Structure formats: C-alpha cells, structure tokens
C-alpha positions as CSV (number, residue, x, y, z in Angstrom):
1,M,3.9,106.7,185.7
2,H,2.8,107.3,182.2
3,I,3.1,110.4,180.1
4,D,1.9,110.8,176.5
5,A,4.7,112.9,174.9
6,R,2.1,114.3,172.4
7,D,0.4,116.2,175.3
8,L,3.6,117.9,176.6
9,E,4.4,121.4,175.7
10,N,6.8,121.6,172.8
11,N,10.5,121.5,173.7
12,T,9.9,120.0,177.2
13,L,13.1,119.0,179.0
14,I,12.8,115.5,180.5
15,K,15.4,114.7,183.2
16,G,16.2,111.4,185.0
17,D,19.0,109.2,186.2
18,I,18.6,106.4,183.6
19,C,17.1,106.7,180.2
20,I,16.0,103.5,178.4
21,V,15.1,103.9,174.7
22,G,12.6,101.2,173.7
23,A,9.9,99.4,175.6
24,G,10.1,95.9,174.3
25,A,11.3,92.8,176.1
26,A,14.8,94.3,176.8
27,G,13.6,97.8,177.8
28,I,10.7,96.7,180.0
29,S,12.8,94.0,181.7
30,M,15.5,96.5,182.6
31,A,13.0,99.2,183.8
32,L,11.3,96.7,186.1
33,D,14.6,95.5,187.4
34,M,15.3,99.1,188.6
35,E,11.8,99.6,190.1
36,Q,12.9,99.1,193.7
37,T,15.8,101.5,193.4
38,S,16.0,105.3,194.1
39,Y,16.8,106.1,190.5
40,K,14.4,108.0,188.3
41,V,14.1,105.8,185.2
42,I,12.9,107.4,181.9
43,L,11.5,104.7,179.6
44,L,10.9,106.0,176.0
45,E,8.5,104.2,173.7
46,G,8.0,105.5,170.1
47,G,4.4,104.2,169.9
48,G,1.5,103.9,172.2
49,F,-0.2,100.9,173.8
50,E,-1.9,99.8,170.6
51,Y,-0.9,99.3,167.0
52,D,-0.7,102.5,165.0
53,D,0.1,102.2,161.3
54,K,1.6,105.6,161.1
55,V,4.1,104.8,163.9
56,Q,4.7,101.4,162.4
57,E,5.7,103.1,159.1
58,L,8.8,104.5,160.9
59,Y,10.2,101.0,160.6
60,A,9.9,100.8,156.8
61,G,13.1,100.3,154.9
62,K,14.7,98.5,152.0
63,T,16.3,95.0,151.6
64,T,18.9,93.5,149.3
65,G,20.7,90.2,149.1
66,Q,19.0,87.1,150.3
67,K,15.2,87.6,150.1
68,Y,13.8,88.9,153.4
69,F,10.5,90.0,154.9
70,P,9.4,93.7,154.6
71,L,11.2,95.6,157.3
72,K,8.0,97.4,158.4
73,S,6.4,94.0,159.2
74,S,9.3,92.3,160.9
75,R,9.0,94.2,164.2
76,L,6.1,95.8,166.2
77,H,6.4,99.4,167.2
78,Y,4.4,99.9,170.3
79,F,4.6,99.2,174.1
80,G,5.7,95.5,174.5
81,G,7.4,95.5,171.2
82,T,7.5,92.3,169.1
83,T,6.5,90.2,172.1
84,G,3.0,91.2,170.8
85,H,3.3,88.4,168.3
86,W,6.1,86.1,169.3
87,A,5.8,82.3,169.5
88,G,7.3,82.1,173.0
89,M,10.1,79.6,172.2
90,C,12.8,79.8,174.8
91,A,16.0,77.9,175.4
92,P,19.4,79.1,176.7
93,L,22.5,79.1,174.5
94,D,25.0,76.2,174.7
95,P,28.5,76.6,176.2
96,I,30.0,76.2,172.7
97,D,28.1,79.2,171.5
98,F,30.2,81.5,173.6
99,R,33.6,80.0,172.7
100,E,35.9,81.0,169.9
101,R,35.7,78.3,167.2
102,D,38.5,78.3,164.7
103,W,36.1,77.2,161.9
104,V,33.6,80.0,162.6
105,P,35.0,83.4,161.6
106,S,34.7,86.2,164.2
107,S,33.3,83.8,166.8
108,G,33.7,84.0,170.5
109,W,32.0,86.1,173.2
110,P,34.0,88.0,175.9
111,I,31.7,86.3,178.5
112,T,30.7,82.7,179.1
113,K,27.5,80.9,179.8
114,K,28.4,80.8,183.5
115,D,28.4,84.6,183.5
116,L,24.8,84.5,182.2
117,D,23.4,81.6,184.2
118,P,22.2,83.8,187.2
119,Y,20.5,86.1,184.8
120,Y,18.9,83.3,182.8
121,L,17.3,82.4,186.1
122,K,15.9,85.9,186.4
123,A,14.9,86.0,182.8
124,N,12.9,82.8,183.1
125,S,10.9,84.5,185.8
126,A,10.4,87.7,183.7
127,L,9.2,85.6,180.8
128,K,6.8,83.6,183.0
129,L,8.5,80.3,182.2
130,G,9.0,77.2,184.4
131,P,12.1,76.5,186.4
132,Y,15.5,77.3,184.9
133,N,16.1,73.7,183.9
134,Y,16.4,72.7,180.3
135,E,17.6,69.1,180.8
136,Y,15.8,66.3,179.1
137,E,16.0,64.1,182.2
138,Y,14.2,66.7,184.3
139,W,11.3,67.2,181.9
140,N,11.0,63.5,181.2
141,S,10.3,63.1,185.0
142,K,7.6,65.8,184.8
143,L,5.8,65.1,181.6
144,S,4.5,61.9,180.1
145,N,5.3,60.2,176.8
146,L,8.6,62.0,176.1
147,N,10.2,59.0,174.4
148,P,13.5,60.0,172.6
149,F,14.6,58.6,169.3
150,P,17.3,55.9,170.0
151,F,20.2,58.0,168.6
152,D,23.8,57.8,169.8
153,P,23.9,60.5,172.6
154,K,27.5,61.2,171.7
155,V,26.3,62.4,168.3
156,V,22.8,63.7,168.7
157,W,21.1,65.1,171.8
158,N,17.6,66.5,172.6
159,K,17.7,70.3,172.9
160,M,14.8,71.2,175.2
161,W,12.6,74.3,174.8
162,Q,10.1,76.0,177.2
163,Y,7.2,78.1,175.9
164,S,6.3,81.5,177.2
165,Q,2.9,83.2,176.9
166,A,4.3,86.5,178.1
167,K,3.1,89.4,175.9
168,F,4.9,92.2,177.7
169,G,2.5,94.9,176.7
170,N,-0.4,93.2,178.4
171,L,1.6,91.6,181.2
172,Y,3.5,94.6,182.4
173,K,1.5,97.7,181.4
174,K,-0.2,98.2,184.8
175,K,3.0,97.7,186.7
176,I,4.9,100.2,184.6
177,V,2.1,102.8,184.6
178,N,1.7,102.5,188.4
179,S,5.4,102.6,189.2
180,K,6.7,105.6,191.2
181,N,10.2,105.7,189.8
182,I,9.6,104.5,186.2
183,H,8.4,107.3,184.0
184,L,7.1,105.9,180.7
185,Y,6.8,108.3,177.8
186,T,4.8,107.0,174.9
187,Y,4.9,108.6,171.4
188,A,8.5,109.6,172.2
189,N,10.6,108.5,169.2
190,A,14.3,109.0,169.6
191,V,15.7,110.8,166.5
192,D,19.2,111.9,167.6
193,I,21.8,111.2,170.2
194,K,23.9,114.3,171.2
195,T,27.3,114.0,172.8
196,N,29.9,116.3,174.3
197,D,32.5,117.8,171.9
198,G,34.9,114.9,172.4
199,V,32.2,112.4,171.6
200,T,33.0,110.6,174.8
201,Q,29.8,111.1,176.7
202,V,26.1,111.4,175.7
203,K,24.6,114.7,176.9
204,E,21.0,114.2,175.7
205,I,18.6,112.4,173.3
206,I,16.2,114.3,171.1
207,V,12.7,112.8,170.7
208,K,9.9,113.7,168.3
209,N,6.4,112.5,167.4
210,Y,3.7,113.0,164.8
211,A,2.0,115.7,166.9
212,G,4.9,118.0,165.9
213,K,6.5,118.0,169.3
214,T,10.2,117.9,170.0
215,H,11.6,117.1,173.5
216,T,15.0,116.7,175.0
217,V,15.9,113.9,177.5
218,R,18.9,114.2,179.8
219,A,20.2,111.5,182.1
220,K,23.4,110.0,183.6
221,K,23.1,106.7,181.7
222,F,21.5,106.0,178.3
223,I,20.5,102.5,177.1
224,M,19.5,101.8,173.6
225,A,16.9,99.0,173.6
226,C,15.2,99.6,170.3
227,G,16.0,96.3,168.6
228,T,18.9,95.2,166.5
229,I,18.1,97.2,163.3
230,Q,16.9,100.3,165.1
231,N,19.9,100.4,167.5
232,A,22.3,100.4,164.6
233,R,20.2,103.0,162.7
234,M,20.2,105.4,165.6
235,L,24.0,105.1,166.1
236,L,24.6,105.7,162.4
237,A,22.1,108.5,162.1
238,S,23.5,110.4,165.1
239,N,26.3,111.8,163.0
240,S,26.3,115.5,163.7
241,Q,29.4,115.3,165.9
242,N,31.0,112.3,164.2
243,P,30.3,111.9,160.5
244,N,30.6,108.1,160.8
245,G,28.1,107.9,163.6
246,L,28.5,107.0,167.2
247,G,30.6,104.0,168.2
248,N,31.6,103.5,164.5
249,D,35.2,104.5,164.4
250,N,36.1,101.1,163.1
251,D,33.2,100.8,160.7
252,L,31.5,98.0,162.7
253,V,28.1,99.5,163.5
254,G,25.4,97.7,161.4
255,R,27.8,95.0,160.3
256,Y,27.4,91.2,161.1
257,F,23.6,91.3,160.9
258,Q,22.5,87.7,161.7
259,E,19.3,85.8,161.5
260,H,18.3,82.2,162.2
261,L,17.9,80.3,159.0
262,E,14.6,78.4,159.3
263,V,14.1,76.2,156.3
264,A,12.4,72.9,155.4
265,S,15.4,70.7,154.7
266,A,14.5,67.0,154.7
267,E,11.9,64.3,155.3
268,L,12.0,61.6,157.9
269,W,10.1,58.4,157.0
270,L,9.8,56.0,160.0
271,T,9.7,52.3,159.4
272,K,6.9,52.0,162.0
273,P,5.0,54.5,164.2
274,F,7.1,55.9,167.1
275,P,4.8,57.0,170.0
276,T,6.2,60.2,171.5
277,D,5.3,63.7,172.4
278,L,8.9,64.8,172.8
279,Y,9.1,66.4,169.4
280,S,5.6,67.9,169.3
281,W,4.5,71.4,170.0
282,D,0.9,72.7,170.5
283,Y,0.9,76.5,170.9
284,G,-0.5,77.5,174.3
285,V,-0.5,73.9,175.6
286,T,3.0,72.4,175.4
287,K,5.2,73.2,178.4
288,A,8.4,71.7,177.0
289,S,9.5,69.8,173.9
290,A,12.7,69.0,172.1
291,E,14.5,69.5,168.8
292,L,17.3,67.3,167.6
293,A,20.7,68.9,168.0
294,I,24.3,67.9,167.2
295,T,26.7,67.5,170.1
296,E,29.6,69.9,170.6
297,E,32.1,67.1,169.9
298,V,30.6,66.4,166.5
299,Q,30.3,70.1,165.6
300,T,34.0,70.5,166.3
301,K,34.9,67.4,164.3
302,E,32.8,68.4,161.3
303,K,33.6,72.1,161.6
304,M,29.9,73.0,161.4
305,L,27.6,75.6,162.9
306,N,25.2,75.0,165.7
307,G,21.6,74.1,164.7
308,T,18.6,72.1,165.5
309,A,15.9,70.1,163.6
310,S,12.2,70.1,164.4
311,L,9.6,67.7,163.3
312,Q,6.3,68.5,161.6
313,P,3.8,65.9,160.1
314,L,4.5,65.7,156.4
315,S,0.8,65.4,155.7
316,V,0.4,69.1,156.8
317,A,3.8,70.4,155.8
318,K,3.5,69.4,152.2
319,H,0.5,71.8,151.8
320,Q,2.3,74.7,153.4
321,K,4.1,77.5,151.6
322,P,7.3,79.0,153.2
323,R,6.7,81.9,155.5
324,M,8.9,84.0,153.2
325,E,6.1,83.8,150.7
326,T,3.1,84.3,153.0
327,W,4.6,87.1,155.1
328,Q,5.2,89.7,152.4
329,D,2.6,92.4,153.2
330,S,4.3,95.4,154.8
331,D,1.4,95.5,157.3
332,P,2.3,92.9,160.0
333,R,-1.3,92.3,160.8
334,K,-2.2,91.4,157.2
335,S,0.9,89.2,156.9
336,A,0.0,87.4,160.2
337,D,-3.6,86.9,159.0
338,N,-2.4,85.6,155.7
339,T,0.1,83.2,157.3
340,F,-2.2,81.8,159.9
341,S,-5.0,81.4,157.4
342,H,-2.7,79.5,155.1
343,W,-1.7,77.2,158.0
344,G,-5.3,76.5,158.7
345,D,-6.0,75.6,155.1
346,A,-3.0,73.3,155.1
347,A,-4.3,71.5,158.2
348,K,-7.7,71.0,156.6
349,K,-6.1,69.6,153.5
350,A,-4.1,67.1,155.6
351,K,-7.2,65.6,157.3
352,G,-7.9,62.1,156.1
353,E,-4.3,61.4,154.9
354,K,-3.7,57.7,155.4
355,G,-1.0,55.2,154.7
356,N,2.8,55.6,155.0
357,I,2.5,59.4,155.2
358,E,1.2,58.9,158.7
359,R,4.8,58.0,159.6
360,A,6.4,60.8,157.7
361,Y,7.7,64.1,159.0
362,Q,9.2,67.3,157.5
363,L,12.4,68.2,159.2
364,N,12.8,71.9,159.7
365,T,16.1,73.6,160.4
366,R,16.8,76.3,162.9
367,I,20.5,77.2,162.7
368,E,22.8,80.1,163.5
369,Q,24.1,82.2,160.7
370,A,27.9,82.5,160.4
371,P,29.1,86.0,161.3
372,N,29.6,87.9,158.1
373,P,30.6,91.6,157.9
374,N,28.9,92.0,154.6
375,S,25.5,91.1,156.1
376,R,24.7,94.6,157.3
377,V,22.4,97.5,158.0
378,T,23.3,100.8,156.3
379,L,21.5,104.2,156.0
380,I,19.9,105.3,152.7
381,K,19.0,108.8,151.5
382,E,15.3,108.5,152.1
383,K,14.1,109.7,155.5
384,D,11.1,108.9,157.6
385,E,8.5,111.6,158.5
386,L,10.4,112.5,161.7
387,G,13.6,113.1,159.7
388,V,15.6,110.0,160.4
389,P,17.3,108.3,157.5
390,R,15.8,104.9,156.7
391,V,17.9,101.8,156.4
392,N,18.8,99.1,153.9
393,L,19.2,95.6,155.2
394,H,21.6,93.5,153.1
395,W,21.2,89.9,154.2
396,E,24.1,87.8,153.0
397,L,24.8,84.2,153.7
398,T,28.0,82.2,153.3
399,P,29.1,78.7,152.2
400,L,29.5,77.7,155.8
401,D,25.7,78.2,156.4
402,K,24.8,75.9,153.5
403,Y,27.4,73.3,154.4
404,S,26.2,73.2,158.1
405,V,22.5,72.7,157.1
406,R,23.4,69.9,154.8
407,K,25.7,68.3,157.4
408,I,23.0,68.2,160.1
409,Y,20.9,65.9,157.9
410,Q,23.7,63.8,156.8
411,I,24.4,63.1,160.4
412,L,20.8,62.6,161.3
413,G,20.4,60.3,158.3
414,Q,23.2,58.1,159.5
415,Q,21.7,57.9,163.0
416,A,18.3,57.1,161.6
417,G,19.8,54.2,159.6
418,I,22.0,52.9,162.4
419,S,19.1,52.9,164.9
420,G,16.7,51.4,162.4
421,I,13.9,53.9,163.0
422,G,13.7,55.0,159.4
423,R,15.4,56.9,156.5
424,I,16.0,60.6,155.8
425,R,15.5,62.2,152.4
426,L,17.3,65.5,151.7
427,N,15.3,68.3,150.0
428,E,16.5,69.1,146.5
429,F,18.3,72.3,147.4
430,L,20.8,70.4,149.6
431,R,21.7,67.5,147.3
432,D,24.4,69.3,145.2
433,E,27.4,69.7,147.5
434,T,28.9,72.2,145.1
435,D,26.0,74.6,145.4
436,D,26.4,77.1,148.3
437,T,23.2,79.1,147.5
438,F,19.9,79.2,149.3
439,P,16.5,79.4,147.6
440,D,14.4,82.5,147.9
441,T,12.0,80.5,150.0
442,T,14.5,80.3,152.9
443,N,12.9,81.7,156.0
444,G,14.3,83.9,158.7
445,G,13.0,83.7,162.2
446,W,12.4,87.4,162.5
447,H,15.4,87.1,164.9
448,H,17.6,90.2,164.4
449,M,21.0,89.9,165.9
450,G,24.5,91.2,165.8
451,T,24.7,94.8,164.4
452,T,26.5,96.2,167.5
453,R,28.5,93.1,168.4
454,M,30.2,92.5,171.7
455,A,34.1,92.4,172.0
456,D,36.6,93.8,174.4
457,D,38.7,94.9,171.5
458,P,37.1,98.0,169.9
459,K,38.5,96.9,166.5
460,K,36.4,93.8,166.7
461,G,33.2,95.0,168.3
462,V,30.9,98.0,169.0
463,V,30.3,97.3,172.7
464,D,32.4,95.8,175.4
465,S,31.6,92.8,177.7
466,N,29.3,95.1,179.7
467,C,27.5,96.3,176.6
468,Q,29.0,99.8,176.8
469,V,29.7,101.4,173.5
470,H,33.4,101.7,173.1
471,G,34.7,105.2,173.8
472,I,31.4,106.6,175.1
473,S,31.3,106.3,178.9
474,N,27.5,106.4,179.5
475,L,26.0,104.8,176.4
476,Y,24.9,101.2,176.4
477,I,23.2,98.8,174.0
478,A,20.6,96.2,175.3
479,G,19.4,93.2,173.4
480,A,20.4,90.8,170.7
481,A,22.3,93.5,168.7
482,C,25.2,92.7,171.1
483,Y,25.4,89.0,170.1
484,P,28.8,88.2,168.4
485,T,27.3,84.9,167.2
486,S,23.6,84.0,167.0
487,A,23.5,80.4,168.2
488,A,20.5,78.2,167.4
489,P,17.9,79.2,170.1
490,N,15.3,82.0,169.6
491,P,17.0,85.1,171.1
492,T,14.4,86.5,173.6
493,L,15.5,84.5,176.6
494,T,19.2,85.3,176.2
495,L,18.7,88.9,175.3
496,T,16.6,89.3,178.4
497,A,19.3,87.7,180.5
498,L,22.0,89.8,178.9
499,T,19.9,92.9,179.6
500,L,19.4,92.0,183.3
501,R,23.2,91.5,183.6
502,L,23.6,95.0,182.1
503,S,21.1,96.4,184.5
504,D,23.1,95.1,187.4
505,Y,26.2,96.7,186.0
506,I,24.6,100.1,185.5
507,K,23.2,100.1,189.0
508,N,26.6,99.3,190.5
509,S,28.4,101.8,188.3
510,I,26.0,104.6,189.4
511,K,26.6,103.7,193.0
512,K,30.4,104.0,192.5
C-alpha cells in the first residue's frame, strides 16, 4: 500500500506494529522480509519515487578534515535510496574483519562471519546476485579465461566479487505498493524521535514534508534505516528529552565515521602480456571478477589493515582525474554526468595507445579505514527547511591508513618480482615512509559506515549485537552505521545481511 503523506490531513496519527524509517536497501529489504507476517509495517520515505531537488537539499551539510564529496550529492533521497546509482559491487567480509586485532584500535565485532552467513545467502537473493559462493575455484569452473597471477597463495589471494544490477526503486516498487501489510508513506521525513520520560522506550516519531504537513507515527518497534550520516543526525537531533541526543550517553553517536579509501596507488608493468579476464570488469556484463588481497596471516604479521588492489589499463587511467575532483557538484545528477563524461573522454584519448603501455596497469586501492573517534558527524547551528539541524562531517585519517596502503604495494611488488611477471612502481605520495598524509585527490567510495557502531558494552558502542540502541528497548539501527570496522568490500551486501538478521530478531522479539 502506498500513501503520499502530503495528501493526508495535517496531524494525522499513523499506527502500526513496526516502523521502518528509510526506504533504501536496508529499509526495503527489511520490509519485504516481513511481508508474509501478520504485522502492520510502516515504511517511511522522505522523498517520492523520483529525484526531487528540494527533498535532496535536506541532505546538504558541511565537511571538514580530509577533502570529501558534497554531502548533498553523496546519497540519493528517494525510494530505493542510493541503489539508484550504485555500481553493484558485492563481496562478503572476511573472517578477520570481525575479529579484534591488537594493531587496529577499537576493532572487533560482537558477532562473527558465521553469524551472518545464513543472512548473506538471503541478501544475495535480495540483491539478485548469483549463488552465495565467492571462491575463486567455483567461478573458475563457471567462467572462461580466469587465469590468476602466479603469486604465492600464502601471501596474496584473489578476492572475488559479484555484480548486482538491482536498483531497489525500480525492482521492488510494485511489490511494496501492492503489499497488504506494508504501508509505504512517501514524503514523510522523520524530524524527531520522542521517548517516554525515562528515555528507555520510543513512543512516536514526528514526520514532516514540504506541503506543511506534520504527522505522528506510533509503533511497537522503530528501526532507523536512513543511512549512516542521517541515522546519527536523527539520534543527535532528537534531544528534547536528553540534551546529548538518543543513545549518546557515552558521546559515541556520530563518532568513528569510516569510508573506503579508493585511491590510485601504483603502476604494474608486465614483462609480457598476461591473458586473463580475472581482473577485468565490464559494467552490466561481468558476473564475477577478482581483486588482489593480502592473506590474513600476512596482515597479522605486518600489522596492516585489510584492503584490495584492482587493475585498470594505464592507457585509460593516465587520462582520468580522481573522482574527488569530478564529483564536486552538489547536484548528484550533475556530478554523475561530469564523471561519466570525463571517463568517456579518457577512453577516447586512450585509443591507439601502442607499445609497452599495452602491458601496463594502474593499481587502485580499496581499503578499510582504521576506526578513529575523531572522524565523526556532528550537528551545526544551521537547520534544514523542516527544522532539523544540519551536520558537519569531519573525515579524519590516521597513520595506520597510509602505512597499510603503502604496505599492500610493497608486498605486491615483491610478489611481482619473485614470480617474474613484472614490476610495480609506487605513486609519488607513497614513496616517503615518514609522510602519513593523503593528497586531496584521495577518493572515498561513497561508503558511509560506523557512526552508531556495534558493541555489547555501551561504553564502546551505540547498539548491541542485535542492533538495538543501548538503553532504549524498542529502537534499532539498520545498515552500515552499525559496523565497528569497515573491512574492504563495498558495504551493501553486508548491510543487507545484517538488516535481515535484525529483521529475524525483531520478529522473534515481538512474538515473545
């Protein structure tokens, strides 16, 4: 069922069993997981079914620290969320990503990969991927020409990815609208979360829209699925009963913001052509491909973060500007057009390149960011048109981040030399081992994680292992905001799995 909240009478009371705030990958996945239940599910979406610049403006904010994209253009604010322009790269986290690592501050999840495996299986289905199998051997038996580089498997391994074409807005709109127990309210922006006097239980959520309407939503359970920055923003801004905001007794809400550092880091020059499609990716065509990853044993020995390296023909890459330069318009449509147009121009310039450069590749890093409490989201005095304080994102990196990027290529360089396939040349920003800074051209992946991190100890996290906000019995956070560490893979597959696990927990808790 679909209701446009702009058409309701002002001050309408909306009641249900479960209220999900946000209709992106997390919110839609959870709602559909509850479709065959007897529960009345309220799904709130701040936008409509199409892009609306006035609604998108609600995401605007400021940034400080390491250069970042305009906040307004780093997320999409309509039904389907940022799956409207995602690249579809999917891979599960590795077992080491869940463990506490003594060289990674504030690492360790209160759950393991085995806890998520059944939900990864369901998430693979929701994202319209192939089988839940990310082993090289499996895909090598299914696809042709997946020849791996002859590196020592005890040092370097091939991290496999699958590619989703699932744009949730198009894929699941009809199913949600026709559902009998899912009640989708569009143009229903959550602006405040109200609790009881003891701030132990949520009573209702206040929603507003540009039509001047204000409505109240009451339910037994409330799930915030608005995205990493917006989840933290709502908890901090809902401060009428607790001046620090909800779930923020230990000043953790908004802290530990993490991104994937995606940066051109080195060049690989092969001694001769190496025929393989294993490390290639053609959007909309490739079913699975690999990136080069460092084994757990070597990560532990070298005390480094988890990351991967992808290959791009240097003939194209040398003509490309970093995305941090091309994606700087606050309108995400204009930034996308500018970036894609630039990529097209680079491809044209690369045509006809002959000689040794045909055997050369740019190596691009995707690596987790070390958890850092100073990398954070905070409220500022300026408010949006619906009265909610805007945020400042302070993105701050650490020496461990720089060390780990450099170490990946030192290891790959050794393996390239030992195997005889070629040589690796570090980019200039990595050559001085005493320099811990990153250039302004360092890209993020638009992968927001970590502002309501998971920990069973409320002094170390905002939510517990079931994603329930500490101290508030019926308030939950869905999505990558709950990640204690960000790992190397793009977050959508894991956040969907984590949300489906939360969905099971909520269904069971209501029964009890």
